[in-house]
Residue frames as qw, qx, qy, qz and C-alpha x, y, z in Angstrom:
[[0.148, -0.589, 0.640, -0.471, -86.80, 86.58, -59.99],
 [0.539, -0.029, -0.842, -0.022, -86.56, 83.05, -58.66],
 [0.655, -0.564, 0.029, -0.501, -88.68, 82.00, -55.70],
 [0.185, 0.411, -0.831, 0.325, -86.77, 80.39, -52.84],
 [0.759, -0.337, -0.504, -0.238, -88.11, 77.34, -51.00],
 [0.741, -0.527, -0.243, 0.338, -85.66, 77.88, -48.13],
 [0.176, -0.941, 0.138, 0.254, -83.30, 80.63, -46.90],
 [0.699, 0.650, -0.232, 0.187, -80.35, 81.26, -49.19],
 [0.776, -0.505, 0.109, 0.361, -76.86, 80.32, -48.09],
 [0.627, 0.568, 0.096, 0.525, -75.19, 82.31, -50.87],
 [0.491, -0.413, -0.167, 0.749, -72.52, 84.75, -49.70],
 [0.036, -0.039, 0.257, 0.965, -73.36, 87.24, -52.42],
 [0.161, 0.595, 0.750, -0.239, -76.91, 88.56, -52.11],
 [0.230, 0.740, 0.433, 0.460, -79.03, 91.09, -53.94],
 [0.298, -0.946, -0.121, 0.037, -78.75, 93.65, -51.12],
 [0.628, -0.509, 0.286, 0.514, -74.98, 93.28, -50.94],
 [0.533, 0.246, 0.492, 0.643, -74.56, 93.64, -54.67],
 [0.075, 0.874, 0.359, 0.318, -76.77, 96.74, -54.82],
 [0.432, -0.874, 0.033, 0.222, -74.80, 98.40, -52.01],
 [0.642, -0.224, 0.403, 0.612, -71.58, 97.64, -53.90],
 [0.382, 0.554, 0.480, 0.562, -72.94, 99.26, -57.07],
 [0.138, -0.950, -0.233, -0.154, -73.95, 102.35, -55.10],
 [0.544, -0.779, 0.157, 0.269, -70.63, 102.63, -53.29],
 [0.666, -0.136, 0.447, 0.582, -68.13, 101.81, -56.06],
 [0.229, 0.800, 0.024, -0.554, -67.58, 104.90, -58.22],
 [0.241, 0.679, -0.544, -0.430, -65.38, 103.40, -60.92],
 [0.242, 0.296, -0.907, -0.177, -64.55, 99.68, -61.08],
 [0.761, -0.036, 0.310, -0.568, -67.66, 97.50, -61.05],
 [0.615, 0.314, -0.700, -0.182, -66.70, 93.85, -61.44],
 [0.906, -0.319, -0.266, -0.086, -66.85, 90.50, -59.66],
 [0.712, 0.117, -0.357, 0.593, -63.15, 90.76, -58.86],
 [0.032, 0.477, -0.205, 0.854, -63.52, 94.26, -57.41],
 [0.680, -0.509, -0.063, -0.524, -66.35, 93.20, -55.10],
 [0.924, -0.185, -0.287, 0.172, -64.32, 90.23, -53.85],
 [0.507, 0.324, -0.315, 0.734, -61.42, 92.60, -53.14],
 [0.170, -0.456, 0.208, -0.848, -63.44, 94.91, -50.92],
 [0.797, -0.359, 0.033, -0.484, -65.42, 92.16, -49.13],
 [0.087, -0.473, 0.859, -0.175, -63.40, 89.85, -46.92],
 [0.427, 0.011, 0.878, -0.215, -64.28, 86.19, -47.37],
 [0.662, 0.577, 0.311, -0.363, -66.21, 86.72, -50.59],
 [0.497, -0.139, 0.645, 0.563, -64.75, 85.15, -53.74],
 [0.277, 0.368, -0.314, -0.830, -65.29, 86.53, -57.21],
 [0.199, -0.082, -0.924, -0.316, -66.74, 83.12, -58.17],
 [0.000, 0.472, 0.773, -0.423, -69.46, 83.63, -55.57],
 [0.206, 0.548, 0.056, -0.809, -70.36, 86.97, -57.14],
 [0.234, 0.247, -0.692, -0.637, -70.32, 85.46, -60.61],
 [0.098, -0.249, -0.963, -0.024, -72.61, 82.61, -59.53],
 [0.120, 0.547, 0.529, -0.637, -75.04, 85.14, -58.06],
 [0.257, 0.493, -0.232, -0.798, -75.19, 87.07, -61.33],
 [0.255, 0.115, -0.847, -0.452, -75.72, 83.91, -63.36],
 [0.067, -0.286, -0.933, 0.208, -78.28, 82.44, -60.95],
 [0.150, 0.600, 0.478, -0.623, -80.55, 85.43, -60.44],
 [0.236, 0.312, 0.634, 0.668, -82.55, 86.22, -63.57],
 [0.059, 0.551, 0.399, -0.731, -84.07, 89.62, -62.83],
 [0.254, 0.514, 0.647, 0.502, -86.69, 90.85, -65.29],
 [0.019, -0.333, -0.056, -0.941, -88.15, 94.35, -65.81],
 [0.580, -0.552, -0.408, -0.439, -91.33, 93.28, -64.01],
 [0.702, -0.340, -0.454, 0.431, -89.23, 92.46, -60.91],
 [0.274, 0.074, -0.126, 0.951, -87.99, 96.05, -60.86],
 [0.331, -0.427, -0.291, -0.789, -91.54, 97.36, -61.18],
 [0.708, -0.484, -0.503, -0.106, -92.77, 95.14, -58.35],
 [0.580, -0.143, -0.408, 0.691, -89.95, 96.39, -56.08],
 [0.093, -0.005, -0.112, 0.989, -91.10, 100.03, -56.32],
 [0.231, -0.479, -0.689, -0.493, -94.84, 99.50, -56.79],
 [0.436, -0.674, -0.571, 0.171, -95.80, 100.21, -53.18],
 [0.388, -0.420, -0.119, 0.812, -93.85, 103.48, -53.08],
 [0.046, -0.007, 0.397, 0.916, -95.65, 105.20, -55.96],
 [0.489, 0.495, 0.407, -0.592, -99.01, 106.71, -56.82],
 [0.481, 0.082, 0.761, 0.428, -99.78, 104.98, -60.08],
 [0.295, 0.755, 0.570, 0.136, -102.28, 107.47, -61.51],
 [0.120, 0.981, 0.155, 0.012, -101.37, 110.71, -63.31],
 [0.539, -0.645, 0.298, 0.453, -97.56, 110.64, -63.25],
 [0.434, 0.816, -0.311, -0.223, -94.85, 111.26, -65.82],
 [0.915, -0.071, 0.292, 0.268, -92.64, 108.63, -67.45],
 [0.151, 0.889, -0.362, -0.235, -89.23, 109.69, -68.77],
 [0.962, 0.172, 0.094, 0.189, -87.04, 107.63, -71.07],
 [0.025, 0.885, -0.461, -0.066, -83.25, 107.88, -71.13],
 [0.973, 0.113, -0.121, 0.159, -80.30, 105.67, -71.95],
 [0.277, -0.844, 0.456, 0.053, -76.74, 105.37, -70.70],
 [0.811, 0.424, -0.396, 0.071, -73.63, 103.57, -71.86],
 [0.750, -0.584, 0.289, 0.111, -71.42, 101.46, -69.62],
 [0.337, 0.787, -0.498, -0.136, -67.98, 101.95, -71.18],
 [0.903, -0.181, 0.369, 0.124, -66.10, 98.77, -72.10],
 [0.300, 0.846, -0.348, -0.271, -63.14, 100.15, -74.07],
 [0.052, -0.528, 0.841, 0.108, -61.01, 96.99, -73.82],
 [0.655, 0.122, 0.704, -0.244, -63.73, 94.40, -74.43],
 [0.134, -0.005, 0.799, 0.586, -63.98, 92.55, -77.75],
 [0.470, 0.167, 0.037, -0.866, -67.17, 93.92, -79.37],
 [0.656, 0.092, -0.617, -0.424, -67.90, 90.43, -80.76],
 [0.119, 0.154, -0.899, 0.392, -67.67, 88.77, -77.33],
 [0.129, 0.418, 0.807, -0.396, -71.36, 89.22, -76.53],
 [0.123, 0.618, 0.616, 0.473, -74.55, 90.43, -78.20],
 [0.265, -0.876, -0.343, 0.213, -74.77, 93.15, -75.54],
 [0.433, -0.467, 0.206, 0.743, -71.55, 94.83, -76.69],
 [0.466, 0.690, 0.435, 0.344, -71.70, 97.51, -79.35],
 [0.311, 0.042, 0.011, 0.949, -70.89, 101.08, -80.30],
 [0.111, -0.797, -0.594, -0.022, -73.27, 103.70, -78.89],
 [0.132, 0.684, -0.022, 0.717, -73.43, 107.47, -78.68],
 [0.534, -0.414, -0.532, 0.510, -72.33, 108.67, -75.24],
 [0.072, -0.933, -0.193, -0.296, -73.59, 111.98, -73.89],
 [0.640, -0.705, 0.100, 0.289, -70.77, 111.88, -71.36],
 [0.599, -0.251, 0.426, 0.630, -68.01, 111.60, -73.97],
 [0.372, 0.735, -0.010, -0.567, -69.89, 113.41, -76.79],
 [0.330, 0.480, -0.716, -0.385, -68.90, 110.64, -79.20],
 [0.921, -0.005, -0.270, -0.279, -69.56, 107.01, -80.04],
 [0.180, -0.570, 0.764, -0.243, -68.00, 104.62, -77.54],
 [0.585, 0.041, -0.799, -0.134, -67.78, 100.86, -77.09],
 [0.177, -0.162, 0.708, -0.664, -69.87, 99.44, -74.31],
 [0.076, -0.401, -0.913, -0.003, -73.25, 98.19, -73.10],
 [0.183, -0.268, -0.158, -0.933, -76.36, 100.33, -73.61],
 [0.075, -0.389, -0.835, 0.381, -78.98, 100.50, -70.84],
 [0.204, -0.380, -0.344, -0.834, -82.37, 102.07, -71.66],
 [0.143, -0.276, -0.772, 0.554, -84.42, 103.06, -68.62],
 [0.245, -0.611, -0.437, -0.613, -87.97, 104.28, -68.09],
 [0.155, -0.061, -0.594, 0.787, -88.33, 106.44, -64.98],
 [0.253, -0.666, -0.603, -0.357, -91.66, 107.29, -63.39],
 [0.091, 0.060, -0.397, 0.911, -92.39, 110.39, -61.30],
 [0.127, -0.598, -0.791, -0.013, -95.72, 110.37, -59.49],
 [0.041, -0.823, -0.299, -0.482, -97.88, 113.38, -58.67],
 [0.556, -0.822, -0.040, 0.113, -96.08, 113.93, -55.35],
 [0.194, 0.879, -0.435, 0.020, -92.66, 114.08, -57.02],
 [0.669, -0.398, 0.627, 0.026, -91.39, 110.64, -55.99],
 [0.609, 0.604, -0.418, -0.300, -89.34, 109.01, -58.76],
 [0.662, -0.299, 0.685, 0.057, -88.22, 105.45, -59.42],
 [0.243, 0.314, -0.757, -0.519, -87.09, 103.47, -62.46],
 [0.730, 0.092, 0.437, -0.517, -90.00, 101.20, -63.46],
 [0.907, 0.356, 0.223, 0.001, -88.76, 99.43, -66.60],
 [0.166, -0.730, 0.541, 0.384, -85.53, 98.81, -68.48],
 [0.920, 0.388, 0.050, 0.028, -83.94, 97.17, -71.47],
 [0.437, -0.567, 0.523, 0.462, -80.33, 96.22, -72.18],
 [0.571, 0.635, -0.259, -0.451, -79.74, 96.71, -75.89],
 [0.642, -0.149, 0.739, 0.139, -79.28, 93.31, -77.49],
 [0.267, 0.472, -0.487, -0.685, -78.49, 93.35, -81.20],
 [0.016, 0.026, 0.983, 0.182, -79.67, 89.75, -81.55],
 [0.258, 0.524, 0.691, -0.426, -83.22, 90.89, -80.81],
 [0.290, 0.334, 0.574, 0.689, -83.14, 93.07, -83.92],
 [0.094, -0.870, -0.484, 0.012, -84.93, 95.98, -82.25],
 [0.280, 0.570, -0.081, 0.768, -84.16, 99.68, -82.23],
 [0.147, -0.075, -0.560, 0.812, -84.05, 101.88, -79.13],
 [0.412, -0.046, -0.056, -0.909, -87.37, 103.37, -80.19],
 [0.701, -0.146, -0.610, -0.339, -88.97, 99.94, -80.35],
 [0.461, -0.126, -0.721, 0.501, -87.64, 99.18, -76.88],
 [0.088, -0.008, 0.279, -0.956, -89.10, 102.47, -75.69],
 [0.591, -0.109, -0.285, -0.747, -92.56, 101.68, -77.06],
 [0.672, -0.131, -0.729, 0.004, -92.43, 98.18, -75.57],
 [0.306, -0.070, -0.633, 0.707, -91.57, 99.59, -72.13],
 [0.302, -0.039, 0.118, -0.945, -94.37, 102.15, -72.16],
 [0.693, -0.116, -0.479, -0.526, -96.91, 99.51, -73.23],
 [0.591, -0.087, -0.760, 0.254, -95.68, 97.19, -70.48],
 [0.116, -0.054, -0.555, 0.822, -95.92, 99.65, -67.59],
 [0.489, -0.066, -0.085, -0.866, -99.41, 100.62, -68.69],
 [0.739, -0.102, -0.608, -0.271, -100.39, 96.95, -68.69],
 [0.495, -0.061, -0.709, 0.499, -98.86, 96.62, -65.20],
 [0.285, -0.722, -0.595, 0.210, -101.07, 99.38, -63.84],
 [0.251, -0.339, -0.021, 0.907, -99.42, 102.77, -64.46],
 [0.282, 0.810, 0.510, 0.059, -101.87, 105.39, -65.70],
 [0.477, -0.118, 0.126, 0.862, -99.51, 107.82, -67.38],
 [0.183, 0.874, 0.276, -0.356, -100.43, 111.45, -67.94],
 [0.314, 0.889, -0.294, -0.160, -97.22, 112.40, -69.78],
 [0.905, -0.040, 0.178, 0.384, -94.11, 110.88, -71.32],
 [0.066, 0.950, -0.243, -0.184, -90.90, 112.88, -71.79],
 [0.871, -0.027, 0.283, 0.400, -87.63, 112.25, -73.58],
 [0.198, -0.605, 0.316, 0.703, -84.84, 113.82, -75.60],
 [0.464, 0.573, -0.281, -0.615, -84.64, 114.40, -79.34],
 [0.036, 0.245, -0.947, -0.206, -83.55, 110.81, -79.99],
 [0.164, 0.291, 0.920, -0.206, -87.04, 109.67, -78.96],
 [0.308, 0.526, 0.232, -0.758, -89.09, 112.27, -80.85],
 [0.017, -0.068, 0.798, 0.599, -89.55, 110.28, -84.07],
 [0.526, -0.054, -0.265, -0.806, -92.94, 110.17, -85.78],
 [0.628, -0.138, -0.752, -0.143, -93.57, 106.52, -84.87],
 [0.305, -0.171, -0.697, 0.626, -93.11, 107.26, -81.17],
 [0.214, 0.079, 0.161, -0.960, -95.40, 110.29, -81.31],
 [0.603, -0.068, -0.487, -0.628, -98.12, 108.34, -83.13],
 [0.534, -0.139, -0.817, 0.167, -97.79, 105.52, -80.62],
 [0.129, -0.180, -0.575, 0.788, -98.27, 107.86, -77.66],
 [0.396, 0.031, -0.107, -0.911, -101.22, 109.57, -79.34],
 [0.641, -0.109, -0.662, -0.373, -102.86, 106.19, -79.87],
 [0.488, -0.200, -0.749, 0.400, -102.17, 105.37, -76.19],
 [0.255, -0.845, -0.307, -0.357, -103.84, 108.69, -75.24],
 [0.662, -0.510, -0.143, 0.530, -100.74, 109.89, -73.39],
 [0.135, 0.988, -0.059, -0.040, -99.42, 113.44, -73.49],
 [0.853, 0.018, 0.051, 0.519, -95.79, 113.96, -74.49],
 [0.002, 0.980, -0.173, -0.101, -92.98, 116.50, -74.30],
 [0.888, 0.017, 0.192, 0.416, -89.82, 115.71, -76.27],
 [0.201, -0.680, 0.317, 0.630, -86.71, 117.58, -77.20],
 [0.756, 0.588, 0.272, 0.093, -86.25, 118.15, -80.93],
 [0.609, -0.060, 0.236, 0.755, -83.19, 118.96, -83.01],
 [0.043, 0.646, 0.089, -0.757, -82.95, 122.60, -84.02],
 [0.135, 0.276, -0.610, -0.731, -83.10, 121.61, -87.71],
 [0.274, 0.346, 0.890, -0.113, -86.39, 119.69, -87.35],
 [0.074, -0.146, -0.486, -0.858, -88.71, 120.66, -90.20],
 [0.121, 0.531, 0.733, -0.408, -92.14, 122.05, -89.29],
 [0.113, 0.479, 0.512, 0.704, -94.81, 124.12, -91.05],
 [0.006, -0.279, -0.424, 0.862, -95.91, 127.38, -89.38],
 [0.542, 0.463, 0.150, -0.685, -98.44, 127.72, -92.21],
 [0.843, 0.323, 0.429, -0.043, -99.69, 125.64, -95.12],
 [0.720, 0.665, 0.035, 0.192, -97.15, 125.06, -97.90],
 [0.161, 0.822, -0.430, 0.337, -94.12, 126.33, -95.96],
 [0.913, -0.304, -0.192, 0.193, -91.57, 124.12, -94.20],
 [0.133, 0.824, -0.382, 0.397, -88.82, 125.65, -92.08],
 [0.582, 0.043, -0.683, 0.440, -86.35, 124.55, -89.43],
 [0.486, -0.726, -0.474, 0.109, -87.49, 125.01, -85.85],
 [0.527, -0.380, -0.115, 0.752, -84.50, 127.25, -85.07],
 [0.169, 0.233, 0.317, 0.904, -85.67, 129.85, -87.62],
 [0.286, -0.693, -0.581, -0.317, -88.97, 130.43, -85.84],
 [0.077, -0.380, 0.364, -0.847, -89.76, 133.20, -83.38],
 [0.539, -0.356, -0.762, -0.046, -91.29, 131.25, -80.52],
 [0.333, -0.661, 0.138, -0.658, -93.09, 133.06, -77.68],
 [0.131, -0.337, 0.805, -0.471, -92.74, 131.86, -74.10],
 [0.700, 0.076, 0.435, -0.562, -96.20, 130.31, -74.30],
 [0.540, 0.023, 0.807, 0.238, -95.15, 128.19, -77.31],
 [0.359, 0.437, -0.338, -0.752, -96.05, 128.16, -80.99],
 [0.772, 0.227, 0.560, -0.196, -98.47, 125.78, -82.71],
 [0.221, 0.544, -0.618, -0.523, -97.02, 124.33, -85.94],
 [0.931, 0.192, 0.017, -0.312, -97.77, 121.41, -88.24],
 [0.341, -0.492, 0.787, 0.148, -95.51, 118.35, -88.13],
 [0.577, 0.334, -0.551, -0.502, -95.53, 116.37, -91.37],
 [0.571, 0.012, -0.813, -0.108, -97.07, 112.89, -91.14],
 [0.248, -0.213, -0.787, 0.524, -98.31, 113.62, -87.63],
 [0.147, -0.802, -0.542, -0.205, -100.37, 116.77, -87.17],
 [0.050, -0.843, 0.080, -0.529, -100.45, 119.91, -85.06],
 [0.726, -0.301, -0.404, 0.468, -98.01, 120.24, -82.17],
 [0.145, -0.983, 0.021, -0.112, -96.79, 123.06, -79.96],
 [0.752, 0.220, -0.257, 0.566, -93.08, 123.90, -79.89],
 [0.412, -0.907, -0.026, 0.082, -91.20, 125.72, -77.14],
 [0.606, 0.533, -0.306, 0.505, -87.73, 127.22, -76.87],
 [0.627, -0.769, -0.033, 0.118, -85.61, 127.40, -73.74],
 [0.404, 0.795, -0.342, 0.297, -82.33, 129.29, -73.66],
 [0.856, -0.425, -0.047, 0.292, -79.27, 127.83, -71.92],
 [0.400, -0.716, 0.231, 0.524, -75.73, 129.16, -71.56],
 [0.231, -0.378, 0.631, 0.637, -74.42, 128.17, -74.97],
 [0.089, -0.109, -0.801, -0.581, -77.50, 127.22, -76.96],
 [0.603, -0.008, 0.124, -0.788, -81.24, 127.25, -77.37],
 [0.086, 0.012, 0.996, 0.023, -83.10, 123.98, -76.96],
 [0.512, 0.011, -0.265, -0.817, -86.42, 123.13, -78.53]]
């Protein structure tokens, strides 16, 4: 975030833009903001977006004073901003990503966010990445980078949570090395060993409410749980 030597005269400001994002349910664009704000041109909005270079650390610094940094839970999730009419080659940020909303792959921009919930239950996003194919990284690599960063910035995590996309062996080994507890969703066909020499899918196990200790190949012993929802069981 740039440091100002004197008060800004820009018509589009950070506070104004954030309020617009919170209030506009569907069409988020420079043109749309200029339409709803009298005297504000879309060029002014565009200049603001190009001028301000916000980094993940800026986000962390914004919420730092509102959180207890010791003993909380970090949760990783990603979302896709649909861009169905945009040329996928127009920018490195455009691509095809799985959308939980649409239950299919869609064209758009992928935002990966790390949320932190402290011991009193207060939650804020503390780190983020916008998927950029030119960086040559996977979502899992972004995830590990974000966790390492927030720890370096002062968060003392007790747990990290995520869905089945984030439950790969490399992520689990990383968190074990970082001495952080974890709770991840797993696909129902994930292979585990309830006893030596036998590998089965998680969904075939009888899992008590207190969980079941099994062996995960290339990692070690873990405890699996099952929770029943309306149409399916989740592990």
